[in-house]
N, C-alpha and C positions, 0 to 999 in steps of 0.2 A: 416240726419236732416229731419224734417217734411216738411220744405219748399221745399227741393229737391224732395221729394216724390210727393208733390203737382204739382211741375213744370213738373216732368216726366209724371204724370197722365194727365196733361193738354196737353202736346205735343202728347201723344198717343191718347187721347179721342177726342180732338177738331176736327181733320180732319174727324173722323168717324161721330161725331155728325153733323158736317156741311154737310156731304154727305147725312146723313139720312134726315136732315131738307130739303135739296134741293130736294130729291126724294119725300118726303111727299108733299112739296109745288107743285112740278110739277104734281104729281099724282092727287092732289086735284083740280088742274086747268084743267088737260087734261081729266080726267075720265068723268066729266059731258058733255064734248064736243067731246067725242069719235066718235059719229055718224055724227058730223058736218065736212064739208070740211075745210081744212086748207086755211084760207083766205090770199089773197095777199094785202089786204088793210092795209096800214101803221097803221091805227087806231087800227086794230086788234092786231098787234104786240106791239103797244104802250100800249094797255090795258094789254097785257100779261106781258110786262116789269114792268108796274106799280104794277101789282099784286105780281109778284115774288119779286121785289125790296122792296115793302112795307112790305112784311113779313120777307124776309131774311136779309134785311139791319139792322133792330134793333137787330136781333139775332146775326148776325156776329159782330155788334157793341159791344154787350155785351161780346162776346168771346174776341174781341180785347182789351176791357177795362180790362177784367179779366187777360188777358195775360200781359198787361202793369203793372197792380198791382203786379202780381207775379214777373215780371222782376225787378221792383223797390225794392221789398222786398229781392229778391235774391242779387241784387247789395249791398243793405244795409248789408245783412248778410255776404257777401264776404268781404266788407270793415271792418266789425267788426272782422271777422276771421283774416284778414291781420293785423289789429291793434294788436290783441292778439298774433299773430305769431311774429310780430315785437317786442312787449314787451318781449315775451319769448326769442327771439334772443338777445335782449339787456341784459336781465338777465343772459343768458348763457355766453355772452361776458364779462359781469361784473365778473361772477364767474371765468371764464377762466383767466381774467386779475388779479384777486385776487390770484388765485392759482399760476399764473406765478410770481407774486410779492413775494409770500411766498417762492416759489422755489428759486427765485433769491436771496432773503434775506438769505435763508438757505445756499445756495452755498457760498455767501459772508462771512457768519459767519464761515463756515467750513474752508474757505481759511484763514480767519483772525486767527482762533484758531490754525491752523497748524503753522503759523508764530509765534503767541503769545507763545504757549507752547514750541516751539523750543527755543525762546529767554529766556524763564524762565529756561530751561535746561542749556543754556549757562551762565545764571546768577549764577547758582549753581556751574558750572565749574570755573567761575571767582572767586567765593568765596573760593573754595578749593585751588586755586592758590595764594591766598593772603598770603603774607609773608612780615613782616616789619623788615628790617635790621636796627635796631636802631642805630648802629654804625658799623664801618668797622672792629673794632677789636673783637667785640663780637656779631655777628648777632644772632637773635633769631632763635631757631630751630622749633618754632611753626608755623603752617600755618592755614588758614581758620578761623574758629570761635575763636580758641585759640589765634591766632595772633591778632585778633581784641581785645580780652580781654586784651592781653599784652599792646596793644596801649592805651586802656582806663586807665590802671593802670599807664602807663608812663605819660600820660597827667595829671592825678590826682597828681602824685608826683611832676611834674613840677609846677603845681599851688601851691602846698604846699610850694615849694621853692620860691614862689613869682613871677613866670613866668606867662605870659598870655597864656590861654589855646589854643587859635587859633594859636598863634605863635608856640606853641609846635606841634600842629597838622600839620601846614604848613611845618615845618622842616622835620617831618617824611614823609609827602607826597612827598616832593621834593626828598627824598632819594629813594623812592619806587614807583614813579609815573608810571613806566612801568607796574606794577602789579595792582596798585590801580585805575589808570585811566580807564582801560577797564571795570572794575566792575561798575563804576558809569556811564560811557557812555552807557553801555548796559541797565542799569536801566532807564536811561533817554529815550532811544529809545523804551523801553517797554511801558512806560507811554505816550510817544509821539504817538506811534502806536494806543493806546486806544483813546487818546484825539483828534486825527485828523481824526478818522473814521467817515465819514459823514453818514453812514447807521445805526449807533447806536443811540438809545435814551440816554438821560443822565443817566437813570436808568441802562441801559446795560453797559455804560462806567464805572459807579460806581461798577457794579458787577465784571467786569474784573479787575479793579484796586484793588478791595478787594481780588481777587484771587492772584494778584501779592503781595499784602501786607501780605497775609497769609504765603507766602514763607519766609518772613523775620524774623529772630530771633531778640531778644531784643538787642543783641550785634550789629547786622547789623544796626538796627534802630538808635542806639547811634552813630555809625560811620556816618550814613547819616546826623544826626543832626549836627555834627561838619562840615562835608564837605560842606553842603549847606550854611554855614555861611561864606564860603570863596569864592574867585573868581572862584574856580573850580566847584562850584555848582550853578553858576549864572543862567544857563538855567534850571537846575533840580529843583531848589527851588520852583518856582511857581507851578509846577506839584505836588511836594511833599505836598504843602499846599492845593492845589485844591482837591486832592484825599485822603487827610488825611492819608498819609503814616506813620506819626509819632503817630498815634492814640494810639498804644500799647507801647509807649516808657516806659522804666524802668528808671526813673530819678535817681535811686541810682547808675546806671552805669556811670553817668556823673560826672565830677569833682565837680560839685555843683548841687545838685538836684533842687535848686531854679531857675536854668536857664530856666526851662519849664514855669515859671511864668513871665518871662521877655518878654513882648509883643513887645519890640523893636527888638527882635530876630525872633520870629514867632508870628503871631496873635493867639489869644486864641482858635479860631475855628480849628486850625491845629490839636489839640489833641482830637477833638470831632468827633462823627459820622456824616456822611453826608447823609441826607435823600433825 
């Protein structure tokens, strides 16, 4: 910095200049009086002191003032430098905190996704294990999606005979709850895992819920439709509505396609996209 150079120059040059001025002043006083004896009269030395002090005091005063000015400017520059360094430090700390926050969020997301996708795999396994033994004398041989399609047809036939569709579903559920229950409980915990994550924004929760919905076939969605209208789906239904899990429902698979228009069963937004 220029000011540092000026200060260094001042420190180096000032003593030399002071010494030079002192020599010049003494020489200019002593030379004319070289042939005169050194007096012992106090007035002689008083005149000498007045002469030297009168010349050197203003010069040294200028040097002192100049040093003071340089010191003040140096302190000002040091303060400005410290302020800049403090600002840079704060900026670096802010960047570090942001990087740490991103790293922490990434780690949390990775931990979440590990659990999330494992639960989706379990959901697929529970689907494969689904089997509805409609009666004890002639159990269905189908499992998985084919078993769900069987169930849809049975409910439709029951309605055609004048029976209530939920009563038909409840009867079948009671016969096979050990296989049907885990399927819905796992789906409930998948959506609950998403919904209760405090580190995700609403948009991120919707994204993961959409991934879960993408795993569902139209037959599964129809099964979910019926289940959430019974006491077995009491906790699941609000999450199904919130995350629009029935968005892609195929109403032709239901015993009555007009059921999707009945807002006493599900609000209209259940079948719409959530932005």
